[in-house]
Structure formats: structure tokens, C-alpha cells
C-alpha positions as semicolon CSV with decimal commas, in nm:
position;residue;x (nm);y (nm);z (nm)
1;X;2,126;0,097;-0,832
2;X;1,796;-0,084;-0,690
3;X;1,489;0,002;-0,889
4;X;1,189;0,174;-0,756
5;X;0,997;-0,122;-0,705
6;X;1,334;-0,327;-0,522
7;X;1,368;-0,047;-0,295
8;X;0,960;-0,058;-0,231
9;X;0,968;-0,405;-0,189
10;X;1,264;-0,413;0,063
11;X;1,109;-0,126;0,256
12;X;0,756;-0,275;0,261
13;X;0,931;-0,685;0,358
14;X;1,141;-0,457;0,600
15;X;0,802;-0,341;0,733
16;X;0,658;-0,667;0,764
17;X;0,959;-0,851;0,999
18;X;0,887;-0,635;1,250
19;X;0,694;-0,928;1,363
20;X;0,961;-1,134;1,392
21;X;1,167;-0,911;1,604
22;X;0,950;-0,741;1,825
23;X;0,615;-1,029;1,819
24;X;0,281;-0,909;1,939
25;X;0,463;-0,538;2,025
26;X;0,511;-0,495;1,658
27;X;0,161;-0,355;1,655
28;X;0,271;-0,055;1,825
29;X;0,461;-0,003;1,508
30;X;0,215;-0,039;1,200
31;X;0,155;0,266;0,998
32;X;-0,162;0,152;0,815
33;X;-0,124;0,449;0,549
34;X;0,240;0,359;0,456
35;X;0,173;0,011;0,418
36;X;-0,118;0,075;0,177
37;X;0,078;0,374;-0,041
38;X;0,397;0,075;-0,070
39;X;0,144;-0,144;-0,141
40;X;-0,014;0,029;-0,448
41;X;0,298;0,101;-0,539
42;X;0,396;-0,253;-0,635
43;X;0,127;-0,337;-0,746
44;X;0,114;-0,055;-0,978
45;X;0,466;-0,102;-1,102
46;X;0,336;-0,515;-1,168
47;X;0,053;-0,374;-1,378
48;X;-0,226;-0,503;-1,094
49;X;-0,523;-0,298;-0,961
50;X;-0,591;-0,480;-0,616
51;X;-0,985;-0,492;-0,449
52;X;-0,937;-0,385;-0,073
53;X;-1,030;-0,721;0,078
54;X;-0,634;-0,744;-0,091
55;X;-0,485;-0,470;0,050
56;X;-0,579;-0,512;0,397
57;X;-0,501;-0,873;0,359
58;X;-0,166;-0,773;0,239
59;X;-0,067;-0,486;0,402
60;X;-0,133;-0,733;0,764
61;X;-0,377;-0,435;0,887
62;X;-0,721;-0,532;0,796
63;X;-0,929;-0,401;1,079
64;X;-0,797;-0,025;1,021
65;X;-0,698;-0,054;0,600
66;X;-1,069;0,066;0,534
67;X;-1,028;0,393;0,716
68;X;-0,669;0,419;0,657
69;X;-0,798;0,383;0,243
70;X;-1,090;0,663;0,277
71;X;-0,787;0,964;0,432
72;X;-0,597;0,852;0,092
73;X;-0,830;0,854;-0,097
74;X;-0,984;1,189;0,073
75;X;-0,621;1,305;0,071
76;X;-0,624;1,221;-0,343
77;X;-0,316;0,980;-0,290
78;X;-0,576;0,679;-0,393
79;X;-0,844;0,653;-0,653
80;X;-1,104;0,338;-0,657
81;X;-1,352;0,242;-0,851
82;X;-1,605;-0,052;-0,924
83;X;-1,472;-0,369;-1,094
84;X;-1,615;-0,385;-1,425
85;X;-1,684;-0,770;-1,400
86;X;-1,826;-0,797;-1,041
87;X;-1,973;-0,473;-0,901
88;X;-1,889;-0,570;-0,542
89;X;-1,549;-0,527;-0,571
90;X;-1,375;-0,202;-0,501
91;X;-1,037;-0,162;-0,714
92;X;-0,786;0,124;-0,583
93;X;-0,456;0,239;-0,667
94;X;-0,185;0,531;-0,616
95;X;-0,299;0,837;-0,826
96;X;-0,023;0,959;-1,048
97;X;0,055;1,264;-0,810
98;X;0,124;0,972;-0,577
99;X;0,326;0,774;-0,815
100;X;0,529;1,043;-0,857
101;X;0,598;1,105;-0,496
102;X;0,694;0,744;-0,434
103;X;0,899;0,747;-0,708
104;X;1,079;1,064;-0,587
105;X;1,087;0,958;-0,217
106;X;1,258;0,618;-0,348
107;X;1,486;0,794;-0,526
108;X;1,637;0,912;-0,185
109;X;1,628;0,591;0,060
């Protein structure tokens, strides 16, 4: 049985691969919030806390990422803080509750 990380990576790759099949029309299927949750889950599994900028580019939806991040933060699904070494950088991660939700979801896909 694949691990939670392997399942999340597969879902993330499938989401990014839609462009191969639908070209410019793939934009119609973009769900930045889901992509962000998957990215944060994968980063958490790897022990990383990405910056908001790297998440924007990693999820391939940079123009809407900040809006989606704000919604996720207000909902309590993500946490953010200022990087201790570089105060210009905001770090982000899934909340503990969101991590539990992702694991439960990944158990069923």
C-alpha cells in the first residue's frame, strides 16, 4: 500500500499533468487551494517549511496563490510565520488539524 506521501505526490503530479492533455484549457480545472494543501502536505512530510513565493511557483498558480493562502489561513488549515533568518520571508505549513484531515483523505484514495 502506498504511503500518504506517495499518494499525495501522485495526486499533485496528476494535477500538474493536466496541462499535457488539455493545454491552455487546463486553467479551467485549477483549484489553487487543493494544490496548496497538497504542496504543504508534501513539504511537511519532507520536513520543509516553504516560503509563500515558492508555494506560488510550486503549485503553478502564482496569481491566485496569495488569495487562496489567506482563505486557508483564516479557515485555520495553514499557519504562517516570519522566517527567523530573513524577515522578508513568510514561511507556511499545514495546521495539525489539516494534516490529520489530509491523512484521513489519503487513506481513502
